[in-house]
VEXDREN-2710 file (C-alpha; in Angstrom, 1 decimal):
% VEXDREN-2710
k/r/px/py/pz
1/MET/106.0/73.9/141.9
2/ARG/104.6/70.6/140.4
3/ARG/104.1/70.2/136.7
4/LEU/103.8/67.7/133.9
5/ILE/106.4/67.7/131.2
6/ALA/105.3/66.7/127.7
7/ALA/107.7/65.8/124.9
8/THR/107.0/65.1/121.3
9/ALA/108.6/63.0/118.6
10/THR/107.6/63.1/114.9
11/GLY/107.5/60.5/112.1
12/LEU/105.2/58.0/110.7
13/LEU/104.7/56.7/114.2
14/VAL/104.2/59.9/116.3
15/THR/104.4/59.8/120.0
16/VAL/103.5/62.5/122.6
17/ALA/104.9/61.2/125.8
18/ALA/104.4/62.6/129.3
19/ALA/106.3/62.4/132.6
20/CYS/105.6/63.9/136.0
21/THR/108.0/65.8/138.2
22/SER/107.1/67.0/141.7
23/ASP/108.9/69.6/143.8
24/GLU/106.1/70.0/146.4
25/PRO/102.6/68.4/147.1
26/ALA/99.9/69.3/144.6
27/PRO/96.6/70.7/145.7
28/ASP/93.6/68.4/145.9
29/PRO/91.0/68.6/143.0
30/GLN/87.8/70.3/143.7
31/GLN/85.3/67.9/145.4
32/THR/81.9/67.9/143.9
33/ASP/80.3/64.7/145.3
34/GLY/78.7/66.5/148.2
35/SER/80.2/64.2/150.8
36/GLY/82.4/66.7/152.4
37/ASP/85.4/64.4/152.2
38/THR/88.4/66.1/150.7
39/ASN/91.4/63.9/151.2
40/GLY/90.2/60.5/149.9
41/GLU/91.1/58.6/153.0
42/THR/89.3/55.8/154.9
43/ASP/88.5/56.0/158.6
44/GLU/91.8/54.2/159.2
45/GLY/93.6/56.9/157.3
46/ASP/94.6/54.7/154.3
47/PRO/94.5/56.4/150.9
48/THR/91.8/55.2/148.5
49/GLY/91.1/55.7/144.8
50/ALA/92.3/54.9/141.3
51/SER/95.9/53.7/140.8
52/GLY/97.9/51.6/138.4
53/THR/97.0/50.9/134.7
54/ILE/94.0/49.4/133.0
55/GLU/94.3/48.2/129.4
56/LEU/91.3/48.8/127.2
57/ALA/89.9/47.5/123.9
58/GLY/87.0/48.5/121.7
59/ASN/87.1/52.2/122.5
60/GLN/87.4/53.4/118.9
61/GLN/85.6/56.1/117.0
62/THR/85.8/57.1/113.4
63/SER/84.7/60.6/112.2
64/PRO/82.2/59.9/109.4
65/ARG/83.1/63.1/107.6
66/HIS/86.9/63.2/108.1
67/GLY/87.7/59.5/108.2
68/THR/90.2/59.8/111.0
69/THR/90.0/57.1/113.7
70/VAL/90.9/57.6/117.3
71/ALA/91.1/54.9/120.0
72/VAL/91.8/54.9/123.8
73/ASN/93.9/51.9/124.7
74/ALA/94.9/52.4/128.3
75/ILE/94.6/54.6/131.4
76/THR/97.3/55.0/134.0
77/VAL/97.1/56.8/137.4
78/ASP/100.5/57.2/138.9
79/GLU/101.5/57.5/142.6
80/GLN/100.9/61.3/142.5
81/GLY/97.4/60.8/141.1
82/ASP/98.2/62.2/137.7
83/ILE/96.2/60.6/134.8
84/PHE/97.7/59.3/131.5
85/LEU/95.7/58.1/128.6
86/ASP/97.3/56.0/125.8
87/VAL/95.6/57.2/122.6
88/GLU/96.1/56.0/119.1
89/ALA/95.0/57.8/115.9
90/LEU/94.9/56.9/112.2
91/VAL/94.8/60.1/110.2
92/ALA/93.1/58.8/107.1
93/GLY/90.9/61.7/106.0
94/SER/91.3/63.9/103.0
95/ARG/93.8/66.2/104.9
96/GLY/95.9/66.4/108.0
97/ILE/94.3/67.0/111.4
98/ARG/94.7/69.0/114.6
99/LEU/93.5/66.9/117.5
100/ALA/93.8/69.8/120.0
101/LEU/92.3/72.6/118.0
102/SER/89.8/73.1/120.9
103/GLU/90.6/72.3/124.5
104/THR/91.3/68.7/125.4
105/VAL/89.1/67.8/128.3
106/LEU/89.1/65.1/131.0
107/LEU/86.2/64.9/133.4
108/ASP/85.5/62.3/136.1
109/ASP/82.2/60.9/137.1
110/LEU/81.9/63.3/140.0
111/GLY/82.2/66.4/137.8
112/ASN/85.9/67.2/138.5
113/ARG/87.8/68.6/135.5
114/TYR/91.5/67.9/135.1
115/GLU/94.0/70.2/133.4
116/TRP/95.6/68.8/130.3
117/ALA/99.4/69.1/130.3
118/VAL/99.9/70.8/126.9
119/PRO/103.1/69.6/125.2
120/ASP/105.8/72.3/124.6
121/ALA/106.1/71.2/120.9
122/ASN/103.1/70.6/118.6
123/SER/100.6/71.9/121.2
124/SER/97.7/71.6/118.7
125/LEU/98.6/67.9/118.1
126/GLN/98.8/68.5/114.3
127/PHE/99.6/65.5/112.2
128/ALA/99.9/64.9/108.5
129/GLN/97.5/63.0/106.3
130/ASP/98.1/59.2/106.4
131/SER/100.0/59.4/109.8
132/ALA/99.8/56.6/112.3
133/VAL/99.9/58.3/115.7
134/GLU/100.5/57.1/119.3
135/LEU/99.9/59.6/122.0
136/VAL/100.0/59.7/125.8
137/LEU/97.7/62.5/127.0
138/ALA/98.7/63.6/130.5
139/PHE/96.3/65.4/132.9
140/VAL/97.3/67.0/136.2
141/GLY/95.9/65.3/139.3
142/PRO/95.5/64.2/141.9
143/ILE/92.5/62.2/140.7
144/ASP/89.6/62.4/143.1
145/PRO/89.8/59.3/145.3
146/ALA/86.1/58.7/144.9
147/ALA/86.2/58.8/141.1
148/THR/85.7/55.5/139.2
149/ARG/85.3/56.7/135.6
150/VAL/86.5/59.5/133.3
151/THR/85.3/61.0/130.1
152/LEU/87.8/62.2/127.5
153/GLY/86.9/65.0/125.0
154/ILE/89.2/65.6/122.0
155/ASN/88.3/68.6/119.9
156/ALA/85.0/68.3/121.7
157/ASP/84.6/71.2/124.2
158/TYR/82.3/73.9/122.7
159/GLY/80.6/76.1/125.2
160/GLY/80.9/73.6/128.0
161/GLU/79.2/70.7/126.1
162/LEU/81.2/67.9/124.7
163/GLN/80.5/67.1/121.1
164/THR/80.6/63.6/119.5
165/VAL/81.7/62.4/116.1
166/GLU/78.2/62.8/114.8
167/ASP/78.3/66.5/115.8
168/GLY/81.5/66.8/113.8
169/GLU/79.5/66.0/110.6
170/THR/78.7/69.7/110.4
171/SER/82.1/71.0/111.4
172/ASN/85.5/71.3/109.7
173/VAL/87.1/69.8/112.9
174/PRO/86.2/66.2/114.0
175/SER/85.2/65.8/117.6
176/TYR/85.6/62.7/119.7
177/THR/84.1/62.1/123.2
178/PHE/84.9/58.8/125.0
179/ALA/82.4/58.6/127.9
180/ASP/82.6/56.7/131.1
181/LEU/86.0/55.1/130.6
182/PRO/86.9/52.9/133.7
183/LEU/89.7/53.9/135.9
184/PRO/92.3/51.4/137.2
185/GLY/92.2/50.0/140.7
186/VAL/88.6/50.8/141.4
187/GLY/87.0/47.4/140.9
188/LEU/86.2/47.7/137.2
189/ASP/88.7/45.2/136.0
190/ASP/86.0/43.2/134.2
191/GLU/85.9/46.1/131.7
192/ALA/89.6/45.8/131.0
193/ALA/90.9/44.2/127.7
194/GLY/91.0/40.4/127.9
195/GLU/93.5/38.0/126.6
196/ASP/91.5/37.5/123.4
197/ASP/91.0/41.2/122.7
198/THR/93.2/42.9/120.1
199/ALA/94.7/46.1/121.2
200/GLY/94.8/49.2/119.1
201/ILE/92.8/50.4/116.2
202/GLN/90.8/47.7/114.3
203/ASP/90.2/48.7/110.7
204/ASP/87.5/46.2/109.8
205/THR/86.9/45.4/106.1
206/ALA/83.7/45.0/104.1
207/THR/83.9/43.4/100.7
208/THR/81.8/42.3/97.8
209/GLU/82.4/40.7/94.5
210/VAL/80.9/42.4/91.4
211/THR/79.9/40.6/88.2
212/GLY/78.3/41.8/85.0
213/VAL/79.5/45.4/85.3
214/ALA/81.7/46.1/82.2
215/HIS/82.3/48.7/79.5
216/GLU/83.7/48.4/76.1
217/GLY/83.8/51.7/74.2
218/PRO/84.8/53.0/70.8
219/VAL/88.5/53.7/71.8
220/GLY/89.0/49.9/72.3
221/VAL/89.6/49.8/76.1
222/THR/87.4/47.4/78.1
223/VAL/86.9/47.9/81.9
224/GLU/85.2/45.3/84.0
225/ILE/84.6/46.0/87.7
226/THR/85.3/42.8/89.8
227/GLY/85.1/43.8/93.4
228/ILE/84.8/46.5/96.1
229/GLU/86.6/46.6/99.5
230/ALA/85.9/49.2/102.1
231/THR/87.3/50.1/105.5
232/THR/86.4/53.0/107.8
233/SER/88.9/55.1/105.8
234/THR/89.3/53.7/102.3
235/VAL/87.4/52.3/99.4
236/LEU/89.2/50.1/96.8
237/VAL/87.5/49.2/93.5
238/SER/89.1/46.3/91.6
239/ALA/88.9/46.1/87.8
240/GLU/90.2/44.1/84.9
241/VAL/91.2/46.3/82.0
242/ALA/92.3/45.5/78.4
243/ASN/93.4/47.5/75.4
244/THR/91.8/45.7/72.4
245/SER/93.1/48.2/69.9
246/SER/96.4/48.1/68.1
247/ASP/97.5/51.5/69.4
248/TRP/98.4/52.7/72.9
249/ARG/95.7/53.9/75.2
250/ARG/95.5/55.6/78.6
251/LEU/93.3/54.2/81.3
252/LEU/92.7/57.7/82.7
253/THR/92.7/61.1/81.2
254/ARG/91.6/62.8/84.5
255/ALA/91.3/61.6/88.0
256/PRO/88.4/59.2/88.6
257/VAL/85.5/60.3/90.7
258/LEU/83.7/58.2/93.4
259/ARG/80.5/59.2/95.1
260/ALA/78.1/57.5/97.6
261/THR/74.5/57.4/96.5
262/GLN/71.1/56.8/98.0
263/GLY/68.1/55.9/95.8
264/GLY/70.2/56.8/92.7
265/GLN/71.0/60.3/94.0
266/VAL/74.5/61.4/95.0
267/LEU/75.0/62.2/98.6
268/ASP/76.8/65.5/98.0
269/ARG/78.0/65.9/101.6
270/HIS/80.1/62.8/101.2
271/ARG/83.2/62.9/99.0
272/PHE/86.0/60.5/98.3
273/GLU/89.5/61.5/97.3
274/PHE/91.3/59.5/94.6
275/GLN/94.7/58.3/95.8
276/ALA/96.2/56.1/93.0
277/ILE/95.8/53.3/90.6
278/ARG/97.4/50.2/92.1
279/ASN/98.7/47.1/90.4
280/ASP/101.5/44.6/91.0
281/ASP/104.1/47.2/89.9
282/GLY/103.1/49.9/92.4
283/GLU/100.9/53.0/92.6
284/PHE/100.3/55.4/89.7
285/ASP/98.3/58.4/88.7
286/ASP/97.6/56.8/85.3
287/LEU/98.3/53.6/83.4
288/ARG/99.4/53.4/79.8
289/LEU/98.2/50.4/77.9
290/GLU/100.0/49.3/74.7
291/GLY/97.9/47.5/72.0
292/GLY/96.8/44.2/73.4
293/ASP/97.8/44.9/77.0
294/GLU/95.8/43.5/79.9
295/ALA/96.0/44.5/83.5
296/SER/94.4/44.0/86.9
297/VAL/94.1/47.3/88.7
298/VAL/92.7/48.8/91.9
299/PHE/91.2/52.3/92.0
300/ALA/92.1/53.5/95.5
301/PHE/90.1/56.2/97.2
302/ARG/90.3/57.8/100.7
303/GLY/87.1/58.2/102.6
304/ASN/84.4/56.1/104.3
305/ILE/81.0/55.0/103.1
306/PRO/78.1/56.6/105.1
307/ALA/75.6/54.3/106.8
308/ASP/72.7/55.6/104.7
309/ALA/74.3/54.9/101.3
310/ASP/72.9/52.1/99.2
311/GLY/75.2/52.5/96.3
312/LEU/78.4/53.9/94.8
313/ARG/79.0/55.7/91.5
314/LEU/82.4/55.6/89.8
315/GLY/83.2/57.9/87.0
316/ILE/86.3/57.2/84.8
317/THR/87.4/60.3/82.9
318/ALA/84.0/61.7/83.9
319/SER/83.7/65.1/85.5
320/PRO/82.3/65.5/89.1
321/SER/79.2/67.1/87.6
322/GLU/78.7/64.3/85.2
323/VAL/79.0/61.8/88.0
324/THR/76.5/63.7/90.1
325/ARG/74.0/63.7/87.3
326/GLY/74.8/60.1/86.3
327/GLN/75.0/61.2/82.7
328/LEU/78.0/61.9/80.4
329/ASP/78.1/65.2/78.4
330/ALA/80.3/63.7/75.7
331/ASP/81.4/60.3/74.6
332/GLU/84.9/58.9/74.9
333/GLN/85.9/59.2/71.2
334/ARG/87.4/62.6/72.0
335/GLY/90.2/61.0/74.0
336/ARG/92.6/58.1/74.1
337/GLY/90.9/56.4/77.1
338/PRO/87.6/55.1/78.3
339/LYS/84.9/57.4/79.6
340/VAL/82.2/55.7/81.6
341/ILE/80.1/56.0/84.7
342/PHE/79.4/52.8/86.7
343/ASP/76.7/52.5/89.3
344/LEU/77.9/49.9/91.9
345/PRO/76.7/48.2/95.0
346/VAL/78.0/49.1/98.5
347/PRO/80.2/46.3/99.9
348/ASP/78.5/43.7/102.1
349/GLY/78.9/44.9/105.7
350/SER/79.7/48.6/104.9
351/ALA/76.7/49.8/106.9
352/ALA/78.0/47.8/109.9
353/LEU/81.3/49.6/109.6
354/ALA/79.5/53.0/109.9
355/ASP/77.3/51.6/112.7
356/ASP/80.3/50.4/114.6
357/ALA/81.8/53.9/114.5
358/GLU/78.6/55.4/115.8
359/ASP/78.2/52.7/118.5
360/ASP/81.5/53.7/120.0
361/THR/80.4/57.3/120.7
END
């Protein structure tokens, strides 16, 4: 009996490794190319087909709704013809993720389907929010000797059709389909990662400086927005704050709210989760300002800016409904902190970040 053994290790860097053991020869995969050849041999009897390892770069997808990024970094075909894919994930959405909630699928370009070697532990590939994950997904071969490419589906197999990250926009589970990945040893080395390519997930950044966006209310706290930085999974809003009163004040009396907008209207389907206020001293849920205090802060949110957004709306001590309407129900005199809604630009290049995620599908 021949099988693949999968093991798991947990932590901030999570690895699912796979190894192959063989007690007897494995059956050939089903041939679907119509040639009638079943053993993948030349006329001289020499074996042919994929073998070795091919390093890859640029095969990265980000779920627009969930914010989790997945990349395929390498493919290995061993001497027995089993297939191993080096996969990396950055779980940066608003919650943890299960990457194998539906069946994990590997198809070759001839239509053959290869069985995934499900790990004994963590078979659903469940990982916590903010995890950096490295996986080796193992599939039972032998690979069809005539195959040159494979397609990997992660959470993507629904009714026999593979869904993409765009399909996952309407689902609670993100789907990833990496189509036509080159196999090693079949003459597609020109698609391998080059010396100048950077391996792994590339979390590009879009930034913009903001001027003239400030608030000074009756409680004596000024807030001036100075910049916005976005990646495929985070949005950081920088601000200068000062307590111009003689008494202590709080920067926040409730969690700030950030929404993407289009034409002045909030895109309800797209939410951002507040993470923390950041400054030189660390991360905080709130910041107390004594009379005369000044501080540089960053409002950190988890989430990604959709491609069709042309603005952002930030509410400080404003309710989600107030931010949606763009209008406050009550002024800030009822509390000890500022209450304001800012309409802000999207960072330069943020649409390209979203387009890059779509282009990888």
